[in-house]
N, C-alpha and C positions, 0 to 999 in steps of 0.2 A: 865257180859254185857248182854244188852236189845235186842230182837231179832227187826231189820226192815223190812219194805215191799220194795222191789226193782219189777221190772220188764225191761225187756228185749227188747230195738225196736231199727229198723232204722224209725229215724227221718227226714218226709218229709220237704223238702224246697222248695224257689223260689215261680216260680205263683200257685204251686200246692198247696202247704201250704198256699196262698194269699185265693184263690178258695173253699180250705176246710173251714180256720176261718170264710170267709163268710157268707158262707151256712151254715154252724152252727148256727152262730149267727141271720140267717135271719127266720129258721127254727123251734129255741127253742124260738125264737118274735113271731110269725106269730103261733105255732102251744102249746105254753104256755109248755114248756117241757126242761128236765135241759140238759145241753151240759154236755159229758163225762168230766173227768179233765185232760184227756193225751192232750198234743199235738199231729198234724196231724202225724202219723206214722202207720208203721204196724210191729205189734208183730213178737218178736223173740221167747221168752221166757213167757208165763204170768206169773201173780204175784208171787210172792213166797216171806217165810220171811226167816231172816238170820243175825244171830249174827254178823258174820266176813263175807263180800263181797271181802275181800284182793285177794282170790283164783280164782275169777271169773272176777274181774280186771284183774290178771294177763292173764288168758285167752284170754282176748278182747282184750287185748293189743299185746299178740304174735300175734296170729291171723291177726289181722288188719296191722302190718308193714309189712307182707307179703304177702299182698294181694291189690288187686288194685280195683276201684270201677267200676262198672256192671250196664249194663239201666235196668231200668224199666219202665213200661209205665203205668200210669193211664187211662185207657180206660172204662168209659160207669160205672151204680151202678146198685147195688144188695142189696138184703137183704137176711137174714137168719130168719125163724120161727116168722117169721110178728112180732120179737121186736127186730130187729139190723139193720140200715139198712148203706148202706157205700159206697165205691168208692171204683171200682172195681183195683185192683193193680194186674197187670201184668209182672211176673221177664224175664229176659230173662233166656235161659237155663245156661250160666255163672253164671248171679244172683241167679237163684235157684242151682247150685253145690257151689256156697261161702255161702251159710245159709246154705243147710246141711252139709258142711264140719264142719260150724262152729258149729252146734248141735250137731256133732258127736263129736266135743271137748269140750263143755260144760257139756254133757252127760258120761264123764271122773268126773266132782267133784262130789266127793263123798256128798256131802254138798246140792245137788240139788236134789227136789222131782219131777216127769214127769207125767200129765196127760195121758190118750191111745189116747187124739183129739192132745195133744203140738206134735212139732218138726216139721217133712218132713209131705210129703203129706199133706198141709193143704191149706183152701182156703185163701190166701194173699189180705186183706184188709185195708179199713182206713174209722174206721168207724164215722158216722154222727152224727147218734144219737142209743143209745141201751136202754134198759131195756123200752120198750115201753109199755103201756098199748094196748087190743086189740083195742077199741076202737080211738085212734091215730093213730096208723099204716097206714090203708087205705087212711086218707089224706096229710098223711107224703108223701106216695108214690105216692101218685097222679099229687103232688106239686113234690118233686124232682126226679122223672122220667123224666120233662120235661126236664132238664136239661143233658148234654152228655158230662163230663170233658174228656178232653181229655191231657195227657202231657206226654215229655218225660220227665225223670229226673234218677239218677242216686241212687244204693245202694250204699251209699258212706261212712255210719258210722253204728257204733253199740254203743248203748247209753243203759247204766244204769240209771235208774231214779229209784229216791229214795220219797215215802212215809211221808210227813213230814209237819206239822202244815195243816192239810188235801186238799195237794194238793200236787200234782206229780213236783219234781222238779230235773234237771239234778245233777245226780252224778260225773259220767263221760262219753262224747263223746270221742268214739276211731275215727278216720278219716282213711281210704283205702288208 
């Protein structure tokens, strides 16, 4: 069996998704940059490769069936290293606990490798654009920092996406 590439995320929905899609399209068109290939989300587990995803499916299924959705907010715009611009995602204390508990469960999977910056104590964010060249950052930042997105939504899914035909497709979405 060949390895496939996956990522685990919480997909954003509703008004936050619509705002994100519109802003990404505007920024990419206006500044001639490429959009990322993932839909609006915050990352739970960065991309990884596996031959068999069934253990991860089982962990996500068992975890979500015993959890309830928790509140998160989007409040403002931020950046990393002058090459990533994002919407700030702020999980409630309860949503943070759900995330951290799921990471604990995922870490039991022998098949997954973890980088030092993955897992807990991360900056929750929803990328608008990334992989920016330095000359593109300042004008993009000036443009997007005039927006102040504010949305209340829920951490209500754990979704596994699979890289297929040069794009990310939903492998499975587990609802809480």
